[in-house]
C-alpha positions in Angstrom: 0.0 0.0 0.0 2.8 2.4 1.0 4.7 2.1 -2.3 1.5 2.4 -4.4 0.5 5.6 -2.6 3.9 7.1 -3.2 3.7 6.2 -6.8 0.3 8.0 -7.1 1.7 11.0 -5.3 4.7 11.2 -7.7 2.3 10.9 -10.7 0.0 13.7 -9.5 3.0 15.9 -8.6 4.3 15.5 -12.2 0.8 16.5 -13.4 1.0 19.7 -11.3 4.6 20.4 -12.5 3.5 20.0 -16.1 0.6 22.4 -15.6 2.9 25.1 -14.2 5.4 24.7 -17.0 2.6 25.0 -19.6 1.3 28.2 -18.0 -2.2 26.8 -18.1 -2.8 26.5 -14.4 -5.7 24.2 -13.9 -9.3 25.0 -14.9 -9.8 27.1 -18.1 -7.3 29.7 -16.9 -8.1 31.8 -20.0 -7.9 35.6 -20.2 -10.9 35.6 -22.6 -13.7 33.5 -21.2 -16.4 32.9 -23.9 -19.0 35.2 -22.5 -20.3 38.6 -23.6 -19.1 41.9 -22.3 -17.3 42.5 -19.0 -18.5 39.1 -17.7 -15.6 37.6 -19.6 -13.0 39.3 -17.5 -14.9 38.8 -14.3 -15.3 35.1 -14.9 -11.6 34.8 -15.8 -10.7 36.3 -12.4 -13.0 33.8 -10.6 -11.6 30.9 -12.6 -8.1 31.9 -11.6 -9.1 32.1 -7.9 -10.8 28.7 -8.2 -7.8 27.1 -9.8 -5.6 28.5 -7.0 -7.9 27.1 -4.3 -7.8 23.6 -6.0 -4.1 23.6 -6.2 -3.7 24.6 -2.5 -6.3 22.0 -1.6 -4.3 19.3 -3.4 -1.1 20.3 -1.5 -3.0 20.0 1.8 -4.4 16.6 0.8 -0.9 15.3 -0.1 0.3 16.4 3.3 -2.6 14.5 4.8 -1.6 11.4 2.9 1.9 11.8 4.2 0.4 11.6 7.7 -1.1 8.3 6.6 2.3 7.1 5.4 4.1 7.8 8.7 1.2 6.4 10.7 2.3 2.9 9.6 5.5 3.5 11.7 4.6 6.0 14.3 0.9 5.6 14.8 -1.9 7.9 13.6 -1.6 11.6 14.6 -5.3 12.4 14.4 -4.9 16.1 15.1 -2.3 16.6 12.4 -4.3 14.6 9.8 -7.5 16.3 10.7 -5.9 19.8 10.3 -4.8 18.9 6.8 -8.1 17.4 5.8 -10.0 20.5 7.1 -7.8 22.8 5.1 -8.2 20.7 1.9 -11.9 20.6 2.3 -12.3 24.3 3.0 -10.4 25.1 -0.2 -12.5 22.7 -2.3 -15.6 24.4 -0.8 -14.3 27.8 -1.8 -13.5 26.6 -5.4 -17.0 25.0 -5.6 -18.6 28.3 -4.5 -16.7 30.2 -7.1 -17.7 27.9 -9.9 -21.3 28.1 -8.9 -21.0 31.9 -9.2 -19.3 31.5 -12.6 -22.2 29.4 -13.9 -24.8 32.0 -12.8 -22.7 34.9 -14.3 -22.1 33.1 -17.5 -25.7 32.1 -18.0 -26.9 35.7 -17.5 -24.3 37.1 -19.9 -24.6 34.6 -22.7 -21.9 33.2 -25.0 -19.6 35.1 -27.3 -20.3 33.4 -30.7 -16.7 33.6 -32.1 -15.1 31.7 -29.3 -17.9 29.2 -29.2 -17.5 28.6 -33.0 -13.8 27.9 -32.5 -14.5 25.4 -29.7 -17.0 23.6 -32.1 -14.4 23.4 -34.9 -11.5 22.3 -32.8 -9.9 18.9 -33.5 -9.8 17.4 -30.0 -8.7 13.9 -31.1 -5.7 15.2 -33.0 -4.7 17.6 -30.2 -4.8 14.7 -27.7 -2.7 12.5 -29.9 -0.1 15.2 -30.7 0.3 16.0 -27.0 0.1 12.5 -25.5 -3.1 13.3 -23.5 -5.3 10.9 -21.7 -8.0 10.0 -24.3 -10.7 9.2 -21.7 -10.4 12.5 -20.0 -10.2 14.4 -23.3 -13.2 12.5 -24.5 -15.2 13.9 -21.5 -13.9 17.4 -22.2 -14.6 17.3 -26.0 -18.1 15.9 -25.4 -18.9 19.2 -23.8 -16.7 21.9 -25.4 -17.0 20.3 -28.8 -20.7 21.2 -28.7 -19.9 24.7 -27.4 -21.4 23.8 -24.0 -19.0 25.7 -21.8 -21.6 26.0 -19.0 -22.0 22.3 -19.1 -18.3 21.9 -18.7 -18.4 24.2 -15.6 -21.3 22.1 -14.2 -19.3 18.9 -14.7 -16.3 20.5 -13.0 -18.5 21.6 -10.1 -19.8 18.1 -9.9 -16.2 16.8 -9.7 -15.5 19.2 -6.9 -18.6 18.2 -5.0 -17.5 14.5 -5.2 -14.1 15.5 -3.9 -15.6 17.4 -1.0 -17.8 14.4 -0.1 -14.7 12.1 0.1 -12.8 14.6 2.2 -15.8 14.9 4.6 -16.0 11.1 4.8 -12.3 11.0 5.8 -12.9 13.8 8.3 -15.7 11.8 9.9 -13.4 8.8 10.3 -10.7 10.9 11.9 -13.2 12.4 14.3 -14.0 8.9 15.3 -10.3 8.3 15.9 -9.7 5.9 13.1 -8.0 5.7 9.7 -10.1 5.6 6.6 -10.0 2.4 4.5 -7.4 2.2 1.8 -10.2 2.3 -0.8 -11.3 5.7 0.4 -7.7 7.0 0.3 -7.3 5.7 -3.3 -10.5 7.4 -4.2 -9.2 10.7 -2.9 -6.1 10.4 -5.0 -8.1 9.4 -8.1 -10.5 12.3 -7.7 -7.8 14.9 -7.4 -6.1 13.4 -10.4 -9.3 13.5 -12.5 -10.3 17.0 -11.5 -6.9 18.4 -12.2 -6.6 16.8 -15.6 -10.2 17.6 -16.6 -9.6 21.3 -16.0 -6.1 21.4 -17.4 -7.1 19.9 -20.7 -9.8 22.5 -21.1 -7.4 25.2 -20.2 -4.9 24.0 -22.9 -7.7 24.0 -25.5 -8.7 27.6 -24.7 -5.1 28.7 -25.0 -4.8 26.9 -28.3 -7.8 28.5 -29.9 
């Protein structure tokens, strides 16, 4: 279990490093969001804030998982683990709050037709092949953005955040009961961060490309 978790941590750390190097932080970090008028810039600012919250949440979650690693040797430090989980959950909650605001603002403003047209005409399969991207995740992204359904993408991202928050809350409940969560729950936490980061990053790369 220990070696597998370390391998997952290294993998997600590489994802984060790649995101930084590509200057496409996490979730549609695009200076020209596809909405009309001033809403475009306002949404862009909220997306940047949401991406920052998610990154910091991931960092806290990784530190929590480190507590799980050393617990095999030293025993579970419930207070330290709980502090990390609380911070991770609070940041996910804030990111979720921001994306719900984005959805409301975007719906009220309406789409900017030129950007939507570019999304519909983009070759997602070729882009994934040329850049060695995960086809399953890109498939989920293209099913939404390829139809010009940016709000649908935001809804899906918000759903991913909600699932992530539920897992963190489950782990928190276990810690409050003085126990360690099952390995399957810890695996789920890692997988959900991985999926959420990639889902947003791929969309971000596409918006920069078009």
